[in-house]
SETI-442988 format. One record per residue (C-alpha): residue number from 1; chain; residue in one letter; x, y, z. Coordinates in pm, whole numbers, plus 50000, padded with zeros to 5 digits. Each point is the difference from the previous one (the first is absolute). Layout:
<atoms>
<atom NUM; A; A; <X; Y; Z>>
...
</atoms>
This chain:
<atoms>
<atom 1; A; X; <47982; 50173; 49726>>
<atom 2; A; X; <49755; 49658; 50024>>
<atom 3; A; X; <50047; 49759; 50277>>
<atom 4; A; X; <49959; 49633; 49997>>
<atom 5; A; X; <49913; 49787; 50326>>
<atom 6; A; X; <50225; 49707; 50074>>
<atom 7; A; X; <50085; 49775; 50312>>
<atom 8; A; X; <50319; 49891; 50131>>
<atom 9; A; X; <50110; 49819; 50326>>
<atom 10; A; X; <50271; 50159; 50199>>
<atom 11; A; X; <50223; 49851; 50281>>
<atom 12; A; X; <49873; 50159; 50363>>
<atom 13; A; X; <50303; 50189; 50007>>
<atom 14; A; X; <49984; 50147; 49694>>
<atom 15; A; X; <49628; 50086; 50053>>
<atom 16; A; X; <50085; 50187; 50363>>
<atom 17; A; X; <50303; 50201; 49812>>
<atom 18; A; X; <49749; 50115; 49730>>
<atom 19; A; X; <49733; 50104; 50247>>
<atom 20; A; X; <50247; 50156; 50204>>
<atom 21; A; X; <50129; 50193; 49714>>
<atom 22; A; X; <49604; 50060; 49882>>
<atom 23; A; X; <49932; 50095; 50334>>
<atom 24; A; X; <50281; 50276; 50043>>
<atom 25; A; X; <49972; 50136; 49613>>
<atom 26; A; X; <49604; 50032; 50101>>
<atom 27; A; X; <49955; 49827; 49643>>
<atom 28; A; X; <49825; 49681; 49943>>
<atom 29; A; X; <50183; 49627; 49959>>
<atom 30; A; X; <49891; 50004; 49656>>
<atom 31; A; X; <50180; 50330; 49926>>
<atom 32; A; X; <50279; 49885; 50183>>
<atom 33; A; X; <50090; 49642; 49822>>
<atom 34; A; X; <49934; 50215; 49676>>
<atom 35; A; X; <50224; 50261; 50072>>
<atom 36; A; X; <50274; 49756; 50119>>
<atom 37; A; X; <49962; 49744; 49676>>
<atom 38; A; X; <50014; 50339; 49780>>
<atom 39; A; X; <50345; 50062; 50138>>
<atom 40; A; X; <50099; 49652; 49952>>
<atom 41; A; X; <49882; 50020; 49603>>
<atom 42; A; X; <50148; 50347; 49935>>
<atom 43; A; X; <50320; 49894; 50185>>
<atom 44; A; X; <50013; 49706; 49780>>
<atom 45; A; X; <49938; 50139; 49701>>
<atom 46; A; X; <50254; 50304; 50093>>
<atom 47; A; X; <50285; 49694; 49989>>
<atom 48; A; X; <49906; 49864; 49684>>
<atom 49; A; X; <50025; 50332; 49867>>
<atom 50; A; X; <50325; 50054; 50195>>
<atom 51; A; X; <50112; 49638; 49888>>
<atom 52; A; X; <49950; 50124; 49628>>
<atom 53; A; X; <50179; 50349; 50032>>
<atom 54; A; X; <50294; 49844; 50127>>
<atom 55; A; X; <49989; 49717; 49727>>
<atom 56; A; X; <50002; 50291; 49790>>
<atom 57; A; X; <50277; 50205; 50126>>
<atom 58; A; X; <50242; 49685; 50012>>
<atom 59; A; X; <50063; 49989; 49634>>
<atom 60; A; X; <50301; 50199; 50004>>
<atom 61; A; X; <49871; 50181; 49634>>
<atom 62; A; X; <49704; 50133; 50146>>
<atom 63; A; X; <50147; 50102; 50343>>
<atom 64; A; X; <50284; 50163; 49781>>
<atom 65; A; X; <49752; 50163; 49822>>
<atom 66; A; X; <49787; 50138; 50266>>
<atom 67; A; X; <50361; 50147; 50180>>
<atom 68; A; X; <50044; 50166; 49662>>
<atom 69; A; X; <49667; 50188; 50018>>
<atom 70; A; X; <50039; 50089; 50326>>
<atom 71; A; X; <50337; 50188; 49989>>
<atom 72; A; X; <49856; 50173; 49645>>
<atom 73; A; X; <49716; 50129; 50248>>
<atom 74; A; X; <50221; 50108; 50246>>
<atom 75; A; X; <50238; 50223; 49758>>
<atom 76; A; X; <49673; 50134; 49856>>
<atom 77; A; X; <49784; 50010; 50304>>
<atom 78; A; X; <49952; 50424; 50159>>
<atom 79; A; X; <50005; 49826; 50349>>
<atom 80; A; X; <50300; 50020; 50191>>
<atom 81; A; X; <50199; 49697; 50051>>
<atom 82; A; X; <49862; 49875; 50315>>
<atom 83; A; X; <50098; 49686; 50190>>
<atom 84; A; X; <49683; 49763; 50056>>
</atoms>
């Protein structure tokens, strides 16, 4: 993956924490910050996806159709009825 250098300003306590994490993980400061930002971005994307799914299933007709489909699948399924 191509990397691009940027400059950021951090409060001293945040930088100290990042440096401690980097030392503990035996990684560079840059790697630690990159990993944290990646996780935050992924969480935000996952929240967006979850919100879209929630909105979709808040539609009563769609929820009922999904329930019917699941019930039909269970009736035809070769798997024993297990409680998940």
